[in-house]
N, CA, C and O of each residue as an XYZ file, in Angstrom:
904
protein
N     -13.813    -10.467     40.726
C     -12.841     -9.532     40.239
C     -13.347     -8.145     40.459
O     -12.545     -7.212     40.426
N     -14.611     -7.938     40.678
C     -15.098     -6.595     40.972
C     -16.205     -6.706     41.912
O     -16.763     -7.780     42.138
N     -16.552     -5.509     42.507
C     -17.639     -5.431     43.450
C     -18.655     -4.420     43.040
O     -19.263     -3.746     43.871
N     -18.831     -4.319     41.777
C     -19.727     -3.275     41.132
C     -20.951     -3.928     40.515
O     -21.720     -3.301     39.787
N     -21.102     -5.165     40.820
C     -22.281     -5.949     40.328
C     -22.217     -6.024     38.872
O     -23.271     -6.083     38.238
N     -21.017     -6.029     38.238
C     -20.903     -6.285     36.855
C     -20.832     -7.711     36.483
O     -20.380     -8.500     37.313
N     -21.262     -8.166     35.232
C     -21.014     -9.542     34.856
C     -19.571     -9.783     34.689
O     -18.743     -8.876     34.775
N     -19.258    -11.083     34.436
C     -17.859    -11.330     34.216
C     -17.429    -10.646     32.971
O     -18.289    -10.307     32.158
N     -16.085    -10.397     32.735
C     -15.548     -9.865     31.487
C     -16.048    -10.662     30.289
O     -16.440    -10.081     29.276
N     -16.036    -11.951     30.396
C     -16.428    -12.812     29.287
C     -17.967    -12.533     28.910
O     -18.326    -12.467     27.734
N     -18.765    -12.389     29.885
C     -20.236    -12.169     29.645
C     -20.490    -10.856     29.124
O     -21.371    -10.660     28.286
N     -19.636     -9.800     29.660
C     -19.887     -8.360     29.186
C     -19.439     -8.246     27.790
O     -20.023     -7.484     27.020
N     -18.418     -8.973     27.413
C     -17.812     -8.926     26.024
C     -18.939     -9.473     25.126
O     -19.212     -8.913     24.064
N     -19.587    -10.563     25.553
C     -20.664    -11.175     24.733
C     -21.841    -10.249     24.578
O     -22.453    -10.170     23.513
N     -22.158     -9.538     25.663
C     -23.301     -8.554     25.562
C     -22.966     -7.447     24.642
O     -23.807     -6.956     23.889
N     -21.724     -7.051     24.706
C     -21.218     -5.991     23.755
C     -21.353     -6.389     22.321
O     -21.827     -5.639     21.468
N     -20.891     -7.666     22.078
C     -21.003     -8.146     20.680
C     -22.461     -8.301     20.248
O     -22.776     -8.062     19.082
N     -23.337     -8.685     21.130
C     -24.751     -8.881     20.735
C     -25.362     -7.443     20.401
O     -26.103     -7.288     19.431
N     -25.036     -6.483     21.190
C     -25.499     -5.110     21.058
C     -24.844     -4.540     19.772
O     -25.539     -3.846     19.030
N     -23.634     -4.776     19.485
C     -23.038     -4.179     18.334
C     -23.661     -4.866     17.078
O     -23.916     -4.133     16.123
N     -23.903     -6.067     16.992
C     -24.483     -6.838     15.824
C     -25.883     -6.274     15.657
O     -26.393     -6.296     14.536
N     -26.595     -5.728     16.781
C     -27.938     -5.421     16.563
C     -28.045     -3.924     16.037
O     -29.131     -3.444     15.714
N     -26.924     -3.260     15.975
C     -27.067     -1.885     15.366
C     -27.672     -1.774     14.041
O     -27.257     -2.501     13.139
N     -28.584     -0.959     13.842
C     -29.146     -0.785     12.481
C     -28.196     -0.130     11.500
O     -28.198     -0.441     10.309
N     -27.363      0.805     12.027
C     -26.460      1.495     11.174
C     -25.050      1.476     11.812
O     -24.890      1.699     13.012
N     -24.148      1.232     11.056
C     -22.730      1.104     11.538
C     -21.976      2.439     10.924
O     -21.626      2.454      9.744
N     -21.776      3.435     11.708
C     -21.035      4.593     11.241
C     -20.276      5.116     12.516
O     -20.379      4.524     13.590
N     -19.551      6.184     12.368
C     -18.780      6.807     13.370
C     -19.545      7.092     14.635
O     -19.103      6.828     15.754
N     -20.798      7.683     14.384
C     -21.541      8.038     15.608
C     -22.042      6.892     16.339
O     -21.908      6.887     17.563
N     -22.613      5.900     15.737
C     -23.137      4.706     16.477
C     -21.997      3.920     16.996
O     -22.158      3.412     18.106
N     -20.848      3.727     16.372
C     -19.690      3.047     16.890
C     -19.167      3.771     18.178
O     -18.872      3.121     19.180
N     -19.070      5.015     18.129
C     -18.636      5.802     19.263
C     -19.584      5.693     20.405
O     -19.182      5.594     21.564
N     -20.811      5.711     20.086
C     -21.818      5.834     21.095
C     -21.818      4.455     21.918
O     -21.907      4.509     23.144
N     -21.730      3.353     21.332
C     -21.662      2.054     22.012
C     -20.354      1.984     22.873
O     -20.323      1.496     24.003
N     -19.384      2.471     22.282
C     -18.016      2.434     23.028
C     -18.063      3.296     24.290
O     -17.514      2.939     25.332
N     -18.760      4.484     24.159
C     -18.873      5.405     25.263
C     -19.758      4.770     26.398
O     -19.505      4.952     27.589
N     -20.775      4.038     25.964
C     -21.713      3.336     26.849
C     -20.856      2.400     27.728
O     -20.885      2.505     28.954
N     -20.115      1.510     27.113
C     -19.401      0.521     27.937
C     -18.201      1.116     28.656
O     -17.816      0.600     29.705
N     -17.566      2.224     28.118
C     -16.509      2.890     28.922
C     -17.181      3.441     30.155
O     -16.617      3.301     31.240
N     -18.353      4.064     30.068
C     -18.943      4.523     31.296
C     -19.303      3.419     32.303
O     -19.163      3.560     33.518
N     -19.760      2.350     31.734
C     -20.164      1.158     32.567
C     -19.025      0.575     33.361
O     -19.243      0.072     34.463
N     -17.786      0.627     32.828
C     -16.629      0.003     33.571
C     -15.788      1.093     34.143
O     -14.668      0.796     34.558
N     -16.202      2.305     34.208
C     -15.318      3.435     34.640
C     -14.664      3.252     36.059
O     -13.520      3.619     36.330
N     -15.605      2.587     37.002
C     -15.094      2.390     38.313
C     -14.586      0.933     38.640
O     -14.271      0.553     39.767
N     -14.551      0.187     37.510
C     -14.071     -1.135     37.691
C     -12.647     -1.266     37.886
O     -11.982     -0.322     37.459
N     -11.995     -2.266     38.458
C     -10.528     -2.324     38.608
C      -9.844     -2.490     37.186
O     -10.478     -2.909     36.218
N      -8.602     -2.157     37.132
C      -7.857     -2.233     35.886
C      -7.829     -3.668     35.340
O      -7.874     -3.870     34.127
N      -7.756     -4.628     36.203
C      -7.723     -6.015     35.753
C      -9.005     -6.482     35.074
O      -8.987     -7.278     34.135
N     -10.129     -5.953     35.588
C     -11.426     -6.232     34.937
C     -11.447     -5.594     33.608
O     -11.818     -6.255     32.638
N     -11.081     -4.362     33.481
C     -11.171     -3.632     32.207
C     -10.189     -4.303     31.156
O     -10.551     -4.409     29.984
N      -9.040     -4.722     31.542
C      -8.129     -5.350     30.634
C      -8.666     -6.695     30.293
O      -8.539     -7.084     29.132
N      -9.258     -7.456     31.187
C      -9.768     -8.767     30.711
C     -10.933     -8.532     29.779
O     -11.050     -9.262     28.794
N     -11.820     -7.551     30.017
C     -12.897     -7.273     29.032
C     -12.290     -6.797     27.744
O     -12.779     -7.242     26.705
N     -11.352     -6.005     27.678
C     -10.791     -5.613     26.418
C     -10.240     -6.735     25.707
O     -10.473     -6.855     24.504
N      -9.454     -7.662     26.393
C      -8.916     -8.815     25.751
C      -9.953     -9.686     25.107
O      -9.810    -10.223     24.008
N     -10.976     -9.781     25.853
C     -12.154    -10.594     25.145
C     -12.689     -9.913     23.893
O     -12.969    -10.550     22.877
N     -12.825     -8.546     24.006
C     -13.329     -7.836     22.805
C     -12.425     -8.060     21.609
O     -12.887     -8.280     20.489
N     -11.026     -7.996     21.889
C     -10.142     -7.921     20.868
C      -9.851     -9.333     20.310
O      -9.874     -9.560     19.101
N      -9.590    -10.221     21.193
C      -9.110    -11.591     20.793
C     -10.244    -12.581     20.426
O     -10.057    -13.496     19.625
N     -11.437    -12.359     21.050
C     -12.457    -13.309     20.788
C     -13.413    -12.737     19.678
O     -13.871    -13.492     18.820
N     -13.692    -11.481     19.700
C     -14.623    -10.875     18.809
C     -14.136    -10.002     17.679
O     -14.830     -9.707     16.706
N     -12.761     -9.569     17.897
C     -12.150     -8.813     16.848
C     -12.489     -7.209     16.859
O     -12.396     -6.494     15.861
N     -12.869     -6.801     18.061
C     -13.254     -5.423     18.205
C     -11.936     -4.675     18.625
O     -11.729     -4.373     19.800
N     -11.089     -4.403     17.650
C      -9.782     -3.822     17.999
C      -9.776     -2.392     18.521
O      -9.391     -2.156     19.667
N     -10.205     -1.416     17.684
C     -10.116     -0.131     18.115
C     -11.036      0.150     19.271
O     -10.770      1.089     20.022
N     -12.105     -0.601     19.466
C     -13.000     -0.484     20.656
C     -12.303     -0.893     21.881
O     -12.445     -0.239     22.914
N     -11.518     -1.994     21.826
C     -10.817     -2.478     22.981
C      -9.714     -1.383     23.318
O      -9.518     -1.023     24.479
N      -9.076     -0.927     22.346
C      -7.992      0.142     22.612
C      -8.672      1.373     23.340
O      -8.181      1.849     24.364
N      -9.806      1.854     22.767
C     -10.363      2.969     23.384
C     -10.829      2.746     24.726
O     -10.718      3.639     25.565
N     -11.350      1.612     25.006
C     -11.825      1.265     26.497
C     -10.577      1.362     27.368
O     -10.601      1.998     28.422
N      -9.556      0.772     26.958
C      -8.305      0.791     27.820
C      -7.878      2.314     28.018
O      -7.636      2.775     29.133
N      -7.809      3.023     26.888
C      -7.190      4.397     26.934
C      -8.146      5.246     27.784
O      -7.686      6.193     28.421
N      -9.488      4.945     27.826
C     -10.453      5.760     28.604
C     -10.559      5.388     30.062
O     -11.352      5.961     30.808
N      -9.718      4.380     30.480
C      -9.757      4.010     31.910
C      -8.344      4.211     32.550
O      -7.419      3.461     32.239
N      -8.192      5.194     33.413
C      -6.905      5.598     33.799
C      -6.042      4.534     34.365
O      -4.875      4.475     33.979
N      -6.482      3.695     35.229
C      -5.603      2.779     35.812
C      -5.306      1.563     34.949
O      -4.308      0.864     35.122
N      -6.234      1.341     33.996
C      -6.014      0.228     32.944
C      -4.942      0.669     32.049
O      -4.040     -0.096     31.706
N      -5.026      1.952     31.645
C      -4.047      2.488     30.749
C      -2.688      2.498     31.451
O      -1.693      2.137     30.822
N      -2.598      2.894     32.718
C      -1.313      2.988     33.432
C      -0.720      1.592     33.680
O       0.456      1.475     34.024
N      -1.550      0.502     33.502
C      -0.949     -0.715     33.730
C      -0.254     -1.362     32.502
O       0.284     -2.467     32.572
N      -0.299     -0.579     31.326
C       0.340     -0.985     30.174
C       1.783     -0.798     30.169
O       2.285      0.310     30.354
N       2.548     -1.983     29.936
C       3.996     -1.982     29.855
C       4.365     -2.787     28.601
O       3.469     -3.129     27.830
N       5.592     -3.089     28.376
C       6.012     -3.752     27.148
C       5.107     -4.984     26.871
O       4.510     -5.074     25.798
N       5.008     -5.897     27.801
C       4.442     -7.227     27.500
C       3.002     -7.021     27.089
O       2.560     -7.633     26.116
N       2.210     -6.141     27.825
C       0.837     -5.875     27.588
C       0.687     -5.311     26.235
O      -0.201     -5.728     25.492
N       1.574     -4.307     25.846
C       1.348     -3.655     24.480
C       1.568     -4.613     23.309
O       0.837     -4.641     22.319
N       2.647     -5.405     23.502
C       2.970     -6.323     22.366
C       1.860     -7.401     22.262
O       1.602     -7.912     21.173
N       1.225     -7.734     23.357
C       0.153     -8.631     23.305
C      -1.011     -7.955     22.526
O      -1.560     -8.541     21.593
N      -1.365     -6.750     22.917
C      -2.532     -6.016     22.349
C      -2.255     -5.657     20.943
O      -3.184     -5.436     20.167
N      -0.909     -5.584     20.551
C      -0.625     -5.268     19.176
C      -0.629     -6.448     18.250
O      -0.406     -6.242     17.057
N      -0.873     -7.736     18.705
C      -0.835     -8.829     17.888
C      -1.964     -8.649     16.927
O      -3.078     -8.242     17.257
N      -1.553     -9.025     15.544
C      -2.523     -8.912     14.522
C      -2.596     -7.666     13.875
O      -3.388     -7.558     12.939
N      -1.814     -6.581     14.257
C      -1.884     -5.376     13.358
C      -1.460     -5.677     11.960
O      -0.401     -6.265     11.741
N      -2.255     -5.290     11.018
C      -1.880     -5.691      9.672
C      -2.491     -4.753      8.575
O      -2.657     -5.118      7.410
N      -2.803     -3.535      9.047
C      -3.241     -2.532      8.115
C      -3.019     -1.189      8.636
O      -2.727     -1.067      9.825
N      -3.127     -0.141      7.863
C      -2.893      1.173      8.356
C      -3.731      1.587      9.548
O      -3.277      2.163     10.537
N      -5.080      1.219      9.351
C      -5.968      1.655     10.510
C      -5.769      0.809     11.865
O      -5.888      1.368     12.955
N      -5.485     -0.456     11.765
C      -5.241     -1.125     12.906
C      -3.917     -0.775     13.569
O      -3.820     -0.796     14.796
N      -2.827     -0.433     12.727
C      -1.592     -0.146     13.285
C      -1.720      1.342     13.920
O      -1.224      1.602     15.016
N      -2.335      2.176     13.242
C      -2.418      3.624     13.695
C      -3.352      3.662     14.935
O      -3.106      4.474     15.827
N      -4.368      2.856     15.027
C      -5.240      2.861     16.154
C      -4.329      2.392     17.431
O      -4.347      3.040     18.477
N      -3.595      1.307     17.278
C      -2.777      0.847     18.322
C      -1.620      1.875     18.691
O      -1.330      2.060     19.873
N      -1.032      2.471     17.765
C       0.183      3.359     18.123
C      -0.388      4.740     18.589
O       0.204      5.367     19.467
N      -1.454      5.187     18.051
C      -2.010      6.514     18.487
C      -2.722      6.478     19.835
O      -2.627      7.419     20.623
N      -3.451      5.356     20.096
C      -4.222      5.147     21.274
C      -3.530      4.670     22.366
O      -3.763      5.133     23.482
N      -2.589      3.678     22.168
C      -1.830      2.994     23.266
C      -0.379      3.144     23.264
O       0.138      3.721     24.221
N       0.351      2.695     22.307
C       1.745      2.663     22.409
C       2.427      4.117     22.514
O       3.305      4.392     23.331
N       1.919      4.962     21.613
C       2.472      6.298     21.717
C       2.291      7.032     22.928
O       3.256      7.578     23.461
N       1.066      7.100     23.442
C       0.802      7.774     24.767
C       1.559      7.045     25.946
O       2.046      7.731     26.844
N       1.663      5.725     25.960
C       2.374      4.941     26.841
C       3.891      5.319     26.976
O       4.494      5.463     28.040
N       4.373      5.447     25.775
C       5.858      5.904     25.562
C       6.054      7.342     26.118
O       6.978      7.634     26.877
N       5.114      8.213     25.681
C       5.174      9.577     26.120
C       5.122      9.692     27.633
O       5.814     10.504     28.246
N       4.234      8.809     28.243
C       4.108      8.898     29.687
C       5.163      8.116     30.496
O       5.062      8.077     31.722
N       6.157      7.500     29.866
C       7.229      6.799     30.517
C       6.974      5.440     30.929
O       7.737      4.875     31.712
N       5.864      4.832     30.414
C       5.485      3.461     30.740
C       6.235      2.414     30.066
O       6.351      1.288     30.548
N       6.766      2.782     28.913
C       7.687      1.794     28.168
C       8.970      2.606     27.830
O       9.033      3.834     27.891
N      10.053      1.722     27.442
C      11.329      2.470     27.151
C      11.511      2.735     25.761
O      10.797      2.196     24.915
N      12.466      3.571     25.462
C      12.877      3.818     24.076
C      13.297      2.506     23.365
O      13.033      2.310     22.178
N      13.919      1.674     24.091
C      14.420      0.415     23.501
C      13.375     -0.408     22.858
O      13.648     -1.069     21.856
N      12.109     -0.404     23.415
C      10.959     -1.166     22.942
C      10.688     -0.650     21.538
O      10.630     -1.433     20.590
N      10.520      0.685     21.392
C      10.194      1.222     20.106
C      11.305      0.989     19.093
O      11.026      0.792     17.910
N      12.510      1.006     19.515
C      13.651      0.744     18.649
C      13.531     -0.726     18.119
O      13.783     -0.966     16.938
N      13.190     -1.598     18.890
C      13.063     -2.971     18.479
C      11.928     -3.135     17.421
O      11.988     -4.002     16.548
N      10.864     -2.237     17.546
C       9.860     -2.351     16.585
C      10.268     -1.728     15.340
O       9.867     -2.184     14.269
N      11.100     -0.635     15.403
C      11.652     -0.034     14.207
C      12.538     -1.012     13.462
O      12.683     -0.898     12.245
N      13.126     -1.955     14.143
C      13.998     -2.946     13.435
C      13.260     -4.253     13.024
O      13.885     -5.190     12.528
N      11.940     -4.296     13.236
C      11.183     -5.471     12.944
C      11.175     -5.714     11.468
O      11.215     -4.765     10.685
N      11.124     -6.967     11.061
C      10.832     -7.422      9.732
C       9.436     -7.240      9.258
O       9.190     -7.335      8.055
N       8.480     -6.978     10.153
C       7.145     -6.785      9.895
C       6.955     -5.265      9.711
O       7.205     -4.455     10.604
N       6.487     -4.930      8.465
C       6.370     -3.398      8.121
C       5.397     -2.772      9.106
O       5.583     -1.606      9.452
N       4.317     -3.508      9.607
C       3.325     -2.838     10.402
C       3.956     -2.417     11.803
O       3.595     -1.375     12.351
N       4.793     -3.157     12.294
C       5.522     -2.698     13.594
C       6.463     -1.649     13.342
O       6.724     -0.844     14.235
N       7.049     -1.573     12.105
C       8.011     -0.430     11.790
C       7.105      0.760     11.697
O       7.521      1.814     12.177
N       5.852      0.725     11.108
C       5.064      1.858     11.069
C       4.546      2.252     12.423
O       4.344      3.438     12.680
N       4.306      1.221     13.366
C       3.952      1.532     14.618
C       5.038      2.276     15.439
O       4.713      3.060     16.330
N       6.165      2.052     15.167
C       7.295      2.724     15.818
C       7.303      4.232     15.375
O       7.572      5.102     16.204
N       7.029      4.523     14.156
C       6.960      5.872     13.722
C       5.798      6.624     14.223
O       5.898      7.753     14.703
N       4.606      5.924     14.091
C       3.374      6.629     14.475
C       3.316      6.850     16.028
O       2.628      7.749     16.511
N       4.065      5.995     16.785
C       4.172      6.216     18.313
C       4.799      7.574     18.593
O       4.492      8.172     19.625
N       5.635      8.073     17.751
C       6.278      9.350     17.997
C       5.281     10.464     17.969
O       5.509     11.512     18.574
N       4.203     10.275     17.299
C       3.143     11.389     17.041
C       2.677     11.890     18.489
O       2.415     13.070     18.727
N       2.610     10.908     19.382
C       2.012     11.351     20.702
C       2.957     12.438     21.402
O       2.475     13.186     22.253
N       4.232     12.517     21.059
C       5.044     13.454     21.719
C       4.773     14.891     21.169
O       5.141     15.883     21.798
N       4.111     14.972     19.968
C       4.175     16.294     19.276
C       2.852     16.860     19.014
O       2.760     17.832     18.264
N       1.746     16.308     19.600
C       0.400     16.871     19.444
C       0.014     17.550     20.664
O      -0.358     16.852     21.608
N       0.050     18.874     20.790
C      -0.118     19.578     21.982
C      -1.565     19.286     22.637
O      -1.716     19.109     23.845
N      -2.557     19.260     21.735
C      -3.948     19.055     22.189
C      -4.125     17.778     22.992
O      -5.023     17.655     23.826
N      -3.227     16.820     22.708
C      -3.328     15.532     23.309
C      -2.175     15.275     24.378
O      -1.841     14.142     24.724
N      -1.646     16.361     24.829
C      -0.556     16.247     25.949
C       0.853     16.145     25.456
O       1.788     15.992     26.242
N       1.006     16.223     24.235
C       2.390     16.261     23.676
C       3.131     17.617     24.037
O       2.555     18.705     24.031
N       4.432     17.444     24.341
C       5.291     18.602     24.668
C       6.465     18.660     23.812
O       7.396     19.415     24.091
N       6.478     17.838     22.691
C       7.593     17.917     21.792
C       8.709     17.046     22.216
O       9.084     17.059     23.389
N       9.233     16.326     21.365
C      10.456     15.536     21.644
C      11.263     15.260     20.364
O      11.069     14.258     19.676
N      12.161     16.187     20.087
C      12.914     16.161     18.950
C      13.948     14.949     18.844
O      14.064     14.300     17.804
N      14.623     14.714     19.894
C      15.602     13.533     19.895
C      14.931     12.194     19.603
O      15.331     11.445     18.712
N      13.888     11.928     20.399
C      13.157     10.585     20.191
C      12.507     10.497     18.863
O      12.616      9.469     18.196
N      11.837     11.522     18.446
C      11.180     11.450     17.046
C      12.176     11.279     16.043
O      11.970     10.424     15.183
N      13.245     11.967     16.012
C      14.167     11.879     14.926
C      15.014     10.625     14.984
O      15.501     10.186     13.943
N      15.211     10.036     16.130
C      15.998      8.824     16.279
C      15.280      7.681     15.555
O      15.910      6.849     14.903
N      14.000      7.660     15.678
C      13.138      6.626     15.039
C      13.028      6.955     13.538
O      13.131      6.051     12.709
N      12.830      8.175     13.192
C      12.890      8.526     11.760
C      14.178      8.228     11.091
O      14.203      7.866      9.915
N      15.210      8.364     11.780
C      16.578      8.191     11.255
C      16.611      6.635     10.911
O      17.020      6.242      9.819
N      16.208      5.871     11.793
C      16.330      4.372     11.625
C      15.551      3.924     10.348
O      15.903      2.901      9.761
N      14.556      4.630      9.935
C      13.746      4.162      8.842
C      13.758      5.057      7.651
O      12.885      5.007      6.785
N      14.791      5.893      7.630
C      14.843      6.913      6.618
C      14.932      6.336      5.145
O      14.512      6.940      4.158
N      15.504      5.147      5.127
C      15.599      4.521      3.801
C      14.745      3.286      3.618
O      15.082      2.382      2.854
N      13.711      3.265      4.281
C      12.719      2.136      4.226
C      11.613      2.660      3.171
O      10.964      3.689      3.361
N      11.488      1.907      2.141
C      10.612      2.386      1.054
C       9.276      1.651      0.991
O       8.521      1.837      0.036
N       8.969      0.826      1.983
C       7.601      0.362      2.077
C       6.639      1.495      2.049
O       6.885      2.497      2.720
N       5.556      1.415      1.322
C       4.728      2.547      1.266
C       4.129      2.990      2.523
O       4.078      4.198      2.758
N       3.661      2.118      3.373
C       3.041      2.475      4.727
C       4.100      2.958      5.666
O       3.756      3.740      6.553
N       5.316      2.592      5.574
C       6.456      3.221      6.384
C       6.828      4.533      5.894
O       7.152      5.409      6.696
N       6.809      4.750      4.615
C       7.108      5.997      4.075
C       6.042      7.094      4.553
O       6.382      8.192      4.994
N       4.781      6.694      4.423
C       3.729      7.568      4.894
C       3.749      7.847      6.340
O       3.350      8.921      6.791
N       4.246      6.813      7.132
C       4.446      7.021      8.562
C       5.474      7.991      8.908
O       5.327      8.821      9.805
N       6.587      7.870      8.140
C       7.743      8.809      8.298
C       7.375     10.202      8.016
O       7.752     11.129      8.733
N       6.613     10.361      6.935
C       6.119     11.710      6.653
C       5.237     12.275      7.724
O       5.338     13.445      8.094
N       4.458     11.513      8.165
C       3.475     11.989      9.367
C       4.328     12.332     10.579
O       4.188     13.411     11.155
N       5.148     11.485     10.938
C       6.043     11.813     12.105
C       6.805     13.057     12.018
O       6.903     13.812     12.986
N       7.351     13.295     10.874
C       8.081     14.549     10.559
C       7.230     15.793     10.584
O       7.577     16.814     11.178
N       6.051     15.662      9.887
C       5.101     16.786      9.805
C       4.660     17.182     11.247
O       4.627     18.375     11.549
N       4.335     16.255     12.109
C       3.880     16.673     13.425
C       4.942     17.367     14.196
O       4.663     18.229     15.030
N       6.278     16.966     13.900
C       7.379     17.618     14.638
C       7.576     19.104     14.182
O       8.114     19.930     14.919
N       7.125     19.395     12.964
C       7.260     20.729     12.561
C       6.751     21.836     13.504
O       7.315     22.924     13.619
N       5.675     21.483     14.147
C       5.047     22.455     15.045
C       6.035     22.717     16.321
O       5.965     23.786     16.926
N       6.816     21.852     16.646
C       7.761     22.082     17.765
C       9.191     22.589     17.336
O       9.808     23.404     18.021
N       9.643     22.099     16.250
C      10.957     22.467     15.938
C      11.195     22.391     14.384
O      11.693     21.404     13.843
N      10.818     23.454     13.755
C      10.838     23.513     12.213
C      12.245     23.305     11.692
O      12.472     22.591     10.716
N      13.229     23.977     12.401
C      14.559     23.965     11.993
C      15.139     22.526     12.024
O      15.850     22.128     11.102
N      14.839     21.767     13.067
C      15.319     20.377     13.222
C      14.799     19.526     12.100
O      15.522     18.672     11.588
N      13.495     19.744     11.681
C      12.879     19.052     10.562
C      13.661     19.424      9.309
O      14.058     18.539      8.550
N      13.892     20.716      9.076
C      14.564     21.208      7.874
C      15.968     20.598      7.797
O      16.380     20.163      6.722
N      16.710     20.557      8.905
C      17.974     19.926      8.992
C      17.975     18.388      8.598
O      18.833     17.866      7.886
N      16.944     17.772      9.135
C      16.756     16.325      8.855
C      16.544     16.090      7.404
O      17.078     15.126      6.855
N      15.817     16.895      6.780
C      15.478     16.712      5.345
C      16.693     16.982      4.513
O      16.954     16.286      3.532
N      17.435     17.985      4.896
C      18.647     18.272      4.152
C      19.723     17.164      4.289
O      20.447     16.796      3.364
N      19.741     16.664      5.590
C      20.820     15.585      5.856
C      20.490     14.351      5.090
O      21.406     13.691      4.599
N      19.297     14.006      4.959
C      18.903     12.637      4.314
C      18.221     12.817      2.904
O      17.588     11.907      2.368
N      18.393     14.012      2.368
C      17.679     14.198      1.010
C      17.959     13.143      0.023
O      17.064     12.731     -0.714
N      19.193     12.676     -0.025
C      19.650     11.719     -1.015
C      19.015     10.351     -0.864
O      19.099      9.581     -1.821
N      18.388      9.970      0.238
C      17.756      8.699      0.531
C      16.291      8.748      0.740
O      15.606      7.737      0.589
N      15.783      9.900      1.085
C      14.367     10.133      1.448
C      13.431      9.778      0.259
O      13.728     10.175     -0.868
N      12.339      9.064      0.471
C      11.305      8.836     -0.526
C      10.745     10.169     -1.052
O      10.581     11.084     -0.245
N      10.453     10.335     -2.293
C       9.927     11.500     -2.878
C       8.714     11.983     -2.027
O       8.614     13.166     -1.703
N       7.826     11.077     -1.684
C       6.621     11.507     -0.855
C       6.997     12.234      0.326
O       6.393     13.274      0.588
N       8.006     11.779      1.144
C       8.407     12.456      2.343
C       8.958     13.855      2.040
O       8.607     14.796      2.753
N       9.784     14.033      1.042
C      10.302     15.336      0.638
C       9.240     16.249      0.234
O       9.259     17.445      0.527
N       8.273     15.664     -0.470
C       7.162     16.651     -1.040
C       6.304     16.995      0.121
O       6.063     18.177      0.366
N       5.818     16.009      0.867
C       4.839     16.370      1.943
C       5.373     17.232      3.021
O       4.800     18.244      3.424
N       6.571     16.753      3.493
C       7.216     17.559      4.578
C       7.688     18.883      4.066
O       7.616     19.868      4.802
N       8.140     18.966      2.918
C       8.492     20.139      2.293
C       7.418     21.126      2.230
O       7.613     22.304      2.531
N       6.215     20.644      1.821
C       5.071     21.531      1.792
C       4.656     21.922      3.140
O       4.228     23.064      3.312
N       4.738     21.077      4.140
C       4.293     21.471      5.466
C       5.291     22.582      5.923
O       4.859     23.547      6.552
N       6.506     22.477      5.646
C       7.504     23.460      6.119
C       7.263     24.798      5.416
O       7.489     25.841      6.031
N       6.804     24.818      4.124
C       6.680     26.057      3.395
C       5.311     26.679      3.724
O       5.201     27.877      3.986
N       4.240     25.801      3.701
C       2.900     26.447      3.724
C       2.121     25.968      5.022
O       1.019     26.478      5.220
N       2.547     25.143      5.813
C       1.886     24.646      6.912
C       0.820     23.566      6.595
O       0.071     23.152      7.480
N       0.766     23.126      5.348
C      -0.184     22.127      4.824
C       0.515     20.943      4.204
O       1.575     21.086      3.594
N      -0.049     19.826      4.352
C       0.581     18.628      3.732
C       0.447     18.625      2.260
O       1.403     18.374      1.526
N      -0.776     18.913      1.815
C      -1.143     19.151      0.426
C      -1.950     20.384      0.190
O      -3.176     20.321      0.271
N      -1.341     21.500     -0.097
C      -2.027     22.823     -0.286
C      -3.256     22.797     -1.166
O      -4.268     23.430     -0.865
N      -3.164     22.113     -2.173
C      -4.284     22.108     -3.121
C      -5.606     21.480     -2.536
O      -6.741     21.705     -2.957
N      -5.249     20.632     -1.464
C      -6.471     19.916     -0.889
C      -6.853     20.568      0.426
O      -7.757     20.114      1.127
N      -6.134     21.662      0.750
C      -6.383     22.491      1.956
C      -6.421     21.580      3.187
O      -7.281     21.744      4.052
N      -5.528     20.657      3.264
C      -5.424     19.779      4.386
C      -4.101     19.672      4.992
O      -3.141     20.007      4.298
N      -3.903     19.252      6.194
C      -2.622     19.160      6.843
C      -2.093     17.827      6.439
O      -0.993     17.450      6.843
């Protein structure tokens, strides 16, 4: 599969797991360091190799965000992502962190870059699974963060928000708030109009947090945070 004298993806994933288990301390710095090491190792490998390695990490060993980061850090592997690959890699999202890692690292950027269609995200927004509905909302964030290549997309962002405006699952509500707050940077008036239009059904958290963002630029002014 490769001509870089790399072990098989199965063996490399096993080595990753062994090295990860041997870490004396598990924190952001050590986790990022091991991920960077293996990203560098496979940088020149073919996309198929990186995808096979990432699947082993995710589905055999449960290293979810590490697998996502490896794919995102490899240009051709990331560009190989389409609907089927993303839905496979999203299998098992069942918490805010696993869902947000998937949507922020893979599905959102892939949508932004035109690798998947609007229809796929719409399907997720209609899902009976709350985590896929949250993934649809969080995927819009990629359009609206300038520092990560976002150029703003009011129609797409608001179309997904509109679909979930009356969804009161806590994690969906929080995702809706996040999606709208990120859009404030690109079109404050569009967000104000959305809030006015749907004020009668929006969850209190959304009205409070987005309203604060519109007024002060902060999600929670007392906490001095966005």
